C-alpha positions in Angstrom: 0.0 0.0 0.0 2.9 2.4 0.6 3.7 2.4 -3.2 0.2 3.6 -4.1 -0.7 7.4 -4.1 -3.1 8.9 -1.6 -3.1 5.7 0.4 -1.7 4.7 3.8 -1.2 1.6 5.8 -4.4 2.4 7.8 -6.6 1.9 4.7 -8.5 3.8 2.1 -11.9 5.6 2.6 -13.7 6.9 -0.5 -16.5 8.4 1.5 -17.1 8.7 5.3 -19.1 5.9 6.8 -22.5 6.9 8.2 -21.6 6.7 11.9 -23.8 7.7 14.9 -22.4 10.0 17.5 -22.8 7.5 20.4 -21.0 4.8 18.5 -18.2 7.2 17.5 -17.8 8.3 21.1 -17.7 4.6 22.3 -15.0 3.8 19.8 -13.0 6.8 20.7 -13.1 5.9 24.4 -12.0 2.3 23.8 -9.3 3.0 21.2 -7.6 6.3 22.0 -5.2 5.9 19.1 -8.1 5.8 16.6 -9.7 9.1 17.7 -9.2 10.8 14.3 -10.5 7.8 12.4 -13.5 7.5 14.6 -14.4 11.1 14.1 -14.1 10.7 10.3 -16.4 7.6 10.4 -13.8 4.8 9.7 -14.8 1.4 11.1 -13.1 -2.0 10.8 -15.2 -5.0 9.8 -14.2 -8.1 11.6 -13.5 -11.5 9.9 -16.7 -13.4 9.5 -18.9 -10.4 9.0 -21.4 -10.5 6.1 -21.9 -7.3 4.2 -24.6 -6.3 1.7 -23.4 -4.3 -1.3 -25.5 -2.3 -3.8 -22.8 -1.1 -6.3 -19.2 -1.6 -7.3 -16.4 0.8 -8.3 -13.0 0.1 -10.0 -10.1 2.6 -9.8 -6.8 2.8 -11.5 -4.4 2.2 -8.6 -1.7 4.5 -10.1 -3.9 7.6 -10.5 -7.1 6.6 -8.6 -9.1 7.5 -11.8 -12.4 5.8 -11.9 -12.6 3.0 -14.5 -16.0 1.6 -13.6 -18.7 2.8 -13.9 -17.6 4.7 -16.9 -17.6 8.5 -16.3 -18.9 10.8 -19.1 -15.5 12.5 -19.7 -14.4 11.3 -23.2 -11.9 14.2 -23.7 -10.1 13.8 -20.4 -6.3 13.1 -20.8 -4.9 10.3 -18.7 -1.3 9.7 -17.8 -2.0 6.1 -16.9 -1.1 3.1 -19.2 -4.7 2.0 -19.0 -7.3 2.6 -21.7 -8.8 6.1 -21.8 -12.2 6.6 -20.1 -14.0 7.0 -23.4 -13.0 3.4 -24.5 -13.6 1.7 -21.2 -16.4 -0.8 -21.0 -19.1 -0.6 -18.4 -18.3 -4.1 -17.3 -16.3 -4.2 -14.0 -14.4 -7.3 -15.2 -13.3 -5.8 -18.6 -13.2 -2.2 -17.6 -9.4 -1.8 -18.0 -6.4 -3.3 -19.6 -5.0 -6.4 -17.9 -1.7 -4.6 -17.3 -3.4 -1.9 -15.3 -3.4 -2.6 -11.5 -6.9 -1.9 -10.1 -8.6 -1.2 -6.8 -12.1 -2.5 -6.4 -14.5 -0.9 -3.9 -18.0 -1.9 -2.8 -20.7 0.5 -1.6 -22.3 -1.4 1.3 -25.5 -0.8 3.2 -25.1 -3.4 6.0 -23.8 -3.8 8.7 -22.7 -0.1 8.1 -23.3 2.3 5.3 -20.2 3.3 3.4 -17.4 2.0 1.1 -15.0 -0.9 1.6 -12.0 -2.1 -0.4 -12.8 -5.5 -1.8 -9.9 -6.2 -4.2 -6.4 -4.9 -4.5 -4.4 -5.7 -7.6 -6.7 -8.8 -8.3 -6.2 -10.1 -4.7 -9.7 -10.4 -3.1 -10.2 -9.2 0.4 -13.9 -10.2 0.3 -15.6 -13.2 -1.3 -19.3 -13.5 -2.4 -21.8 -15.6 -0.5 -22.9 -16.3 3.1 -20.4 -17.7 5.7 -22.0 -21.1 5.3 -20.8 -21.2 1.7 -17.2 -21.6 3.0 -17.9 -24.3 5.6 -19.5 -26.9 3.4 -17.6 -30.2 3.0 -18.4 -30.4 -0.7 -17.2 -26.8 -1.4 -13.7 -26.1 -0.3 -12.1 -22.9 -1.7 -8.3 -22.2 -1.8 -6.5 -19.1 -2.8 -3.3 -18.8 -4.9 -0.6 -17.1 -2.7 2.5 -17.7 -4.9 3.6 -14.3 -6.2 4.3 -13.5 -8.9 4.3 -16.9 -10.7 0.9 -18.1 -9.6 -0.2 -21.8 -9.8 0.6 -24.0 -12.8 -2.4 -26.2 -13.9 -1.2 -29.5 -15.3 -3.1 -32.3 -16.9 -2.0 -35.1 -14.4 -0.4 -35.7 -11.1 3.2 -35.6 -12.3 5.1 -32.4 -13.2 6.0 -33.7 -16.6 2.4 -33.7 -17.8 1.0 -30.9 -20.1 0.8 -27.4 -18.7 -2.9 -26.3 -19.2 -2.5 -22.8 -17.9 -1.5 -20.7 -14.9 -3.8 -19.3 -12.2 -2.7 -15.8 -11.4 -1.9 -14.6 -7.9 -5.0 -14.1 -5.8 -7.2 -16.5 -7.8 -9.8 -18.5 -5.8 -10.3 -22.1 -6.9 -12.2 -25.1 -5.6 -10.2 -28.1 -4.5 -11.8 -31.5 -5.0 -9.1 -33.8 -3.5 -5.5 -34.1 -2.5 -3.1 -36.8 -3.7 0.6 -37.4 -3.2 2.4 -38.1 -6.5 5.4 -40.3 -7.2 7.9 -37.5 -6.2 6.2 -37.1 -2.8 4.7 -33.7 -3.8 1.2 -32.8 -2.6 -1.0 -32.3 -5.6 -4.5 -30.8 -5.6 -7.2 -31.5 -8.1 -8.9 -28.1 -8.7 -11.7 -26.5 -10.6 -11.8 -22.8 -11.4 -14.1 -20.6 -13.5 -12.3 -17.6 -15.0 -12.3 -15.5 -18.1 -9.9 -16.9 -20.8 -7.7 -13.8 -20.6 -7.2 -14.4 -16.9 -5.4 -17.7 -17.4 -1.8 -17.3 -18.6 -0.2 -19.6 -21.1 -0.7 -23.4 -21.4 -2.2 -25.6 -23.9 -5.9 -26.3 -24.6 -7.2 -29.3 -22.8 -8.5 -30.8 -19.5 -7.2 -33.1 -16.8 -9.9 -35.8 -17.3 -11.2 -36.8 -20.7 -14.5 -37.8 -19.1 -15.2 -34.3 -17.9 -16.9 -31.6 -20.0 -14.7 -29.5 -22.3 -13.0 -26.5 -20.8 -13.3 -24.5 -24.0 -16.9 -23.4 -23.8 -17.8 -20.3 -21.8 -21.0 -20.0 -19.7 -23.6 -17.3 -19.9 -21.4 -15.0 -17.8 -18.4 -15.4 -20.1 -16.6 -17.7 -17.6 -14.7 -20.8 -18.7 -14.2 -23.8 -16.5 -10.6 -25.0 -16.0 -9.7 -28.2 -14.2 -6.5 -30.0 -13.5 -3.8 -30.5 -10.9 -1.7 -27.9 -9.1 0.9 -28.2 -6.4 0.2 -27.2 -2.8 3.9 -26.3 -2.2 6.8 -25.3 -4.4 9.0 -28.1 -5.5 12.0 -28.2 -3.1 14.2 -29.5 -6.0 13.8 -26.1 -7.6 15.6 -24.5 -4.6 12.5 -22.6 -3.5 10.2 -23.0 -0.5 6.7 -21.8 0.2 3.0 -22.3 -0.5 1.5 -22.2 -3.9 -2.0 -22.1 -2.6 -3.6 -21.9 0.9 -7.0 -22.9 2.1 -9.5 -20.2 2.9 -10.2 -20.6 6.6 -13.7 -20.9 8.2 -15.1 -17.4 8.5 -17.2 -18.6 11.5 -17.4 -21.8 13.4 -19.9 -24.3 11.9 -22.0 -27.1 13.5 -21.6 -30.6 12.1 -23.9 -33.5 13.0 -22.7 -37.1 13.1 -24.8 -39.0 10.6 -23.0 -42.4 10.5 -24.9 -45.0 12.5 -21.7 -46.2 14.2 -20.5 -42.8 15.3 -17.3 -41.0 14.7 -13.8 -41.3 16.3 -12.1 -38.2 17.6 -8.3 -38.1 17.4 -5.6 -35.7 18.8 -4.2 -34.7 15.4 -4.8 -34.4 11.7 -3.2 -37.8 10.9 -5.0 -41.1 11.5 -1.9 -42.4 13.4 -2.5 -39.9 16.3 -4.1 -40.9 19.6 -7.8 -41.6 19.8 -9.0 -39.1 22.5 -12.8 -39.4 22.1 -15.8 -40.9 20.4 -18.8 -38.9 19.0 -22.0 -41.0 19.0 -24.7 -40.8 16.3 -26.7 -37.5 16.2 -24.0 -35.7 18.2 -23.6 -32.1 17.1 -20.0 -30.8 17.1 -18.6 -27.3 16.8 -16.0 -27.1 14.0 -13.5 -24.2 13.5 -11.2 -25.5 10.7 -10.3 -28.3 8.3 -7.2 -29.8 6.7 -6.2 -32.7 4.5 -4.2 -35.6 6.0 -1.0 -36.7 4.4 -1.9 -40.4 4.5 -3.1 -42.4 2.7 -1.2 -40.8 -0.1 -3.5 -42.1 -2.9 -6.5 -40.3 -1.4 -5.8 -37.9 1.5 -8.8 -37.5 3.9 -10.5 -34.3 4.7 -10.3 -33.7 8.4 -12.3 -31.3 10.6 -10.9 -29.5 13.7 -13.1 -29.3 16.8 -13.4 -26.1 18.7 -11.3 -25.6 21.9 -8.6 -28.0 20.8 -11.0 -30.9 21.1 -9.4 -33.0 18.4 -10.0 -33.9 14.8 -12.6 -36.0 13.0 -12.9 -37.4 9.4 -15.6 -36.3 7.0 -15.8 -39.8 5.4 -14.6 -43.3 6.1 -11.1 -44.2 5.1 -12.2 -46.6 2.4 -12.3 -46.8 -1.4 -15.7 -45.9 -3.1 -18.4 -46.9 -2.6 -17.4 -47.7 1.0 -16.3 -44.2 1.9 -19.5 -43.4 3.7 -20.2 -39.9 5.0 -19.6 -39.5 8.8 -20.7 -35.9 9.4 -22.8 -33.3 7.7 -23.0 -29.5 8.3 -26.3 -28.3 9.9 -25.6 -24.6 10.3 -23.4 -21.9 11.9 -22.5 -22.0 15.6 -24.7 -19.2 17.0 -22.5 -18.8 20.1 -19.8 -17.1 18.0 -19.7 -13.3 17.8 -17.4 -11.9 15.1 -16.9 -8.8 17.2 -15.6 -10.9 20.1 -14.0 -14.1 18.8 -11.8 -14.6 21.8 -14.7 -15.2 24.1 -16.0 -18.1 22.0 -12.6 -19.8 21.8 -12.0 -19.3 25.5 -15.3 -20.9 26.4 -14.6 -23.8 24.0 -11.3 -24.5 25.6 -12.9 -24.3 29.0 -15.6 -26.9 28.0 -12.9 -29.3 26.7 -11.0 -29.0 29.9 -14.2 -29.7 32.0 -14.9 -32.8 29.9 -11.4 -34.1 30.5 -11.7 -33.3 34.2 -15.0 -35.1 34.4 -13.8 -38.2 32.7 -10.8 -38.3 35.0 -13.1 -38.6 38.0 -12.7 -35.0 39.1 -16.3 -34.1 38.4 -19.8 -35.4 37.9 -21.1 -36.7 34.6 -19.6 -38.8 31.8 -18.0 -36.2 29.5 -20.8 -33.8 28.5 -21.0 -30.2 29.5 -24.1 -29.8 31.6 -26.3 -31.8 29.2 -25.5 -29.7 26.2 -26.4 -31.8 23.2 -23.8 -30.0 21.1 -21.0 -31.5 23.1 -22.5 -34.9 23.9 -19.6 -37.1 23.1 -17.2 -39.2 25.2 -13.7 -38.1 25.7 -11.0 -40.5 26.8 -8.9 -39.6 29.8 -5.8 -41.2 28.4 -3.9 -40.1 25.2 -1.9 -43.4 25.0 -4.5 -45.3 22.8 -2.5 -45.3 19.5 -3.8 -47.1 16.4 -2.5 -47.6 12.9 -3.7 -46.6 9.4 -5.5 -49.1 7.3 -8.6 -49.9 5.3 -9.2 -53.6 6.2 -10.6 -53.2 9.7 -14.0 -51.6 10.1 -15.5 -49.6 12.9 -17.7 -52.5 13.8 -14.6 -54.7 14.5 -13.2 -51.9 16.7 -16.3 -51.7 18.8 -16.4 -55.5 19.1 -12.9 -55.6 20.5 -13.8 -52.8 22.9 -16.8 -54.8 24.1 -14.7 -57.9 24.5 -12.2 -56.1 26.7 -15.0 -54.7 28.9 -16.2 -58.3 29.4 -12.8 -59.6 30.5 -13.0 -60.2 34.3 -10.6 -58.5 36.6 -7.3 -60.5 36.5 -5.2 -61.4 39.5 -1.6 -60.0 39.7 -0.2 -63.3 38.4 -2.4 -63.1 35.3 -1.8 -59.5 34.4 0.4 -60.5 31.5 -2.5 -62.1 29.8 -4.7 -59.0 29.7 -4.6 -57.0 26.4 -3.5 -53.4 26.9 -5.6 -50.5 25.8 -3.2 -49.7 23.0 -3.8 -53.0 21.2 -7.2 -52.0 19.8 -8.0 -52.7 16.1 -7.2 -50.5 13.2 -9.7 -47.8 12.6 -11.0 -47.1 9.1 -11.1 -43.3 9.6 
């Protein structure tokens, strides 16, 4: 931002936000360093806030000249390298030359009235849709963060396959799955809808011959591109860093266990980590994030992170189709989360997890819930030593049968302790 004229590190305001006197005074009292901004009507929207916009504006970042909507000034001289105003289209996506860096603003009416910066040099700061759009298991969006090269789309898993094109820096794409290729690199199968002039280079084609052609544009002029990209830069190239990063949950989401056998809670993302709990059918869990596991490499699993450091669960069983049944489904947004005070939610979540562990250790009443709250009605183990391996051969039913058999073993005398199976010898879990 320092390289742009008439801008500062504190942001850009095209028009003062409509701000009540009482709200301005309360902000000035809580943040003395922002007295001047509060008087001018500058407010900060917290992550997770949903805004409603009524119009868009595009400016040339070099001169701050308005490119969209087109201004009625056909004879105005411009010192920018962009097209003159008289030849600029009234389309925000084609309103300027590709070489011209742009700033995009939205005029919003909720939760405050005013203007906000939505894109800076093709890097989006806001994304369309409600918060639930970005917490669905079947709709996982990632953003290209490799600058300035972008993300190379290739036809297959290996880096020697055809280069279909390059997603520029800041592009948002949908990731379908993660696979580890023969070189040990994490490869993501993606889909993106962009205008043809936004994708740089490459050859015409698609990753899967069974998929629809990528050459036909839809009614909005957007073309579908699909293929494989790398999650990280190839270390053999001497470079390090992310190529793409997942867009985090804007707000915590509630997921319901729909599998009839329940869902296992583990301490980490990988399936080799300790089993620390079990969520029975119909339990509703608060989820704050997700990630892919690194194993199994041929089909990495999507894992969900429980609030308060409560562990990780899988979205599907660790089995090949059609045995990869769904374990959990999203039912909504966690209403206990306030975007203006996120620390309170996370503190309360950690507190509930600690109370559950304390109750299971015998330090309190109950069997692992939090005062009968159905959202947290799952059992949490008091020991973190219950390790298990990764595999696809043993089902959850076999695991529960072994647990029941161990519970039926009578208390052994000291001389027979060597014959009792330890807790760490449970069967292999499929998820």
